[in-house]
C-alpha positions as CSV (number, residue, x, y, z in Angstrom):
1,M,54.9,172.2,70.7
2,N,55.3,168.5,71.0
3,P,58.7,167.3,69.7
4,V,57.4,163.8,69.1
5,R,55.2,163.6,66.1
6,N,53.1,160.7,64.8
7,S,54.2,158.4,67.5
8,S,51.4,156.1,66.9
9,R,52.3,155.5,63.3
10,C,53.5,152.0,62.6
11,D,56.6,151.4,60.6
12,S,55.4,149.9,57.3
13,K,58.8,148.1,56.7
14,P,59.5,145.0,58.8
15,R,62.7,145.1,60.8
16,G,65.6,142.6,60.4
17,G,64.3,141.0,57.2
18,S,63.3,141.3,53.6
19,P,59.7,142.3,52.7
20,P,57.3,139.4,52.3
21,A,56.8,138.0,48.8
22,R,53.8,139.1,46.9
23,I,51.3,136.4,45.9
24,I,50.0,137.0,42.5
25,P,46.6,135.5,41.9
26,G,45.7,133.8,38.8
27,S,49.1,132.4,37.9
28,G,50.6,128.8,38.0
29,P,50.0,125.5,36.3
30,A,46.7,124.9,38.1
31,T,45.2,128.2,36.7
32,E,46.5,127.4,33.2
33,R,44.9,124.0,33.4
34,G,41.7,125.7,34.5
35,I,41.7,128.1,31.6
36,I,42.3,125.1,29.2
37,S,39.5,123.2,30.9
38,N,37.0,126.1,30.6
39,G,37.8,126.5,26.8
40,V,37.4,122.8,26.2
41,N,34.0,122.8,27.9
42,R,32.7,125.6,25.6
43,W,33.8,123.7,22.5
44,Q,32.4,120.4,24.0
45,R,28.9,122.1,24.0
46,V,29.5,123.0,20.3
47,D,30.5,119.5,19.6
48,E,27.3,118.2,21.4
49,T,25.2,120.4,19.1
50,I,26.9,119.1,16.0
51,G,26.5,115.6,17.2
52,R,22.8,116.0,17.5
53,V,22.6,117.4,14.0
54,E,24.6,114.5,12.7
55,Q,22.3,111.9,14.4
56,S,19.3,113.6,12.8
57,L,20.9,113.5,9.4
58,L,21.6,109.8,9.9
59,V,18.0,109.0,10.8
60,A,16.7,111.1,7.8
61,F,19.1,109.7,5.2
62,L,18.6,106.0,6.4
63,G,14.7,106.4,6.4
64,F,14.9,108.0,2.9
65,I,17.1,105.2,1.5
66,I,14.6,102.6,2.8
67,L,11.7,104.4,1.3
68,L,13.5,104.9,-2.0
69,A,14.6,101.3,-2.3
70,F,11.1,100.1,-1.6
71,L,9.7,102.4,-4.2
72,Q,12.2,101.1,-6.7
73,I,11.0,97.6,-6.0
74,I,7.4,98.5,-6.5
75,L,8.0,100.3,-9.7
76,R,10.3,97.6,-11.2
77,N,8.1,94.6,-10.3
78,F,4.7,96.0,-10.9
79,L,5.1,98.8,-13.4
80,S,8.2,97.7,-15.3
81,T,9.8,101.0,-14.8
82,G,11.9,102.8,-12.2
83,L,13.8,106.0,-11.3
84,D,16.9,106.4,-13.3
85,W,18.6,108.5,-10.7
86,G,17.5,106.4,-7.7
87,D,20.4,104.0,-7.6
88,A,23.0,106.7,-7.9
89,L,21.3,108.7,-5.2
90,V,21.2,105.6,-2.9
91,R,25.0,105.1,-3.4
92,N,25.8,108.6,-2.5
93,L,23.6,108.6,0.5
94,V,25.3,105.4,1.7
95,L,28.6,107.3,1.3
96,W,27.2,110.2,3.4
97,I,25.9,107.8,6.1
98,G,29.2,106.0,6.3
99,F,31.3,109.2,6.8
100,I,28.9,110.8,9.2
101,G,28.9,107.6,11.2
102,A,32.7,107.8,11.3
103,T,32.6,111.3,12.7
104,L,30.1,110.2,15.3
105,A,32.4,107.3,16.3
106,T,35.2,109.8,16.7
107,K,33.0,111.9,18.9
108,E,32.1,109.0,21.2
109,G,35.6,107.5,21.1
110,K,34.3,104.3,19.5
111,H,36.5,104.3,16.5
112,I,38.9,101.3,15.8
113,N,42.0,101.5,18.0
114,I,44.7,99.0,19.1
115,D,45.4,99.4,22.8
116,V,48.3,97.1,23.9
117,V,50.9,99.3,25.5
118,S,48.8,101.5,27.9
119,R,47.0,98.7,29.7
120,G,49.7,98.1,32.3
121,L,50.8,101.7,32.7
122,P,50.0,104.0,35.6
123,S,47.2,106.6,35.3
124,L,49.5,109.6,34.5
125,A,51.3,107.7,31.8
126,K,48.0,106.7,30.2
127,K,46.9,110.3,30.1
128,R,50.1,111.4,28.4
129,I,49.8,108.5,25.9
130,A,46.3,109.5,25.1
131,F,47.4,113.2,24.4
132,I,50.1,111.8,22.1
133,I,47.6,109.6,20.2
134,H,45.0,112.3,19.9
135,L,47.6,114.8,18.7
136,F,48.9,112.3,16.1
137,S,45.3,111.6,14.9
138,F,44.7,115.4,14.7
139,C,47.7,115.8,12.4
140,I,46.7,112.8,10.2
141,C,43.1,114.2,9.8
142,C,44.6,117.6,8.9
143,G,46.5,115.9,6.0
144,L,43.3,114.1,5.0
145,T,41.2,117.3,5.0
146,Y,43.8,119.0,2.8
147,A,43.8,115.9,0.4
148,A,40.1,115.9,0.2
149,L,39.9,119.7,-0.6
150,K,42.4,119.1,-3.4
151,F,40.2,116.2,-4.7
152,I,37.2,118.4,-4.7
153,K,39.1,121.1,-6.6
154,N,40.0,118.6,-9.2
155,E,36.5,117.4,-9.6
156,V,35.2,121.0,-10.0
157,Q,37.8,121.5,-12.8
158,M,36.8,118.3,-14.6
159,G,33.1,119.2,-14.6
160,N,31.7,115.7,-14.3
161,R,28.0,115.1,-13.7
162,T,26.1,112.6,-11.7
163,F,22.3,111.9,-11.0
164,L,19.9,114.7,-12.1
165,D,22.7,116.4,-13.8
166,I,24.1,117.4,-10.5
167,P,28.0,118.2,-10.5
168,T,29.9,115.2,-9.1
169,W,31.8,117.4,-6.6
170,I,28.7,118.4,-4.7
171,P,27.9,115.0,-3.1
172,E,31.6,114.5,-2.7
173,T,31.9,117.5,-0.4
174,I,31.1,115.0,2.5
175,L,34.8,114.1,2.3
176,P,36.4,117.4,3.4
177,M,33.4,118.1,5.8
178,T,33.8,114.9,7.7
179,F,37.6,115.0,7.7
180,S,37.6,118.5,9.0
181,L,35.0,117.7,11.7
182,M,37.2,114.7,12.7
183,T,40.3,117.1,12.9
184,F,38.2,119.4,15.2
185,R,37.3,116.5,17.5
186,F,40.7,115.0,17.7
187,G,42.1,118.5,18.4
188,L,39.5,118.8,21.2
189,R,40.4,115.4,22.6
190,S,44.0,116.6,22.5
191,F,43.2,119.6,24.8
192,E,41.1,117.4,27.1
193,S,44.0,115.0,27.5
194,L,46.4,117.9,28.1
195,S,44.1,119.4,30.8
196,K,43.9,116.0,32.6
197,T,47.6,115.4,32.4
198,G,48.4,117.5,35.5
199,E,45.5,116.3,37.6
200,G,45.8,113.8,40.3
201,N,48.6,112.9,42.8
202,P,51.7,111.7,40.9
203,L,52.9,109.7,43.9
204,R,49.6,107.8,44.1
205,D,49.6,107.4,40.3
């Protein structure tokens, strides 16, 4: 019988030191930014789909307004009549076009802004300021959405009527819809800015 057993077995514990540190994959700031970026990309595709619907609605509403206005001119000048509900409908469609255009401007970043401070700042500081601005705009739009919903609730309780005996609150639903969509888009821009804040070389910025 051989007194030495398993002589070829290697000692699993290193001598003269502590065991090597375990590297846990999928952790750290870079991975967190990647998760945020992936989520933002999915919501961006949703936003692009909504944007195409908005553009189609703008074209349809604008074309309908032009045709209705032309028809009103023909009826009044040649037949001494007109559509009683035509003017009220045009006014409400103009309201819808204006608010839908505002949401598209928010989507494309073409809304009115005053940029004085961030022009001379480094890239990293600009990204942080953009995050703060978008987050602040998100909070403001949340408040406007809440106020618009309260306004619609009051209109429903009052029971007023507009053209074609339609309840007044129905065409006014564009208010909470657009404010909620702007809230969504500013929230999305906030996450975009947050995911870009840690990118780049801070020494170079």
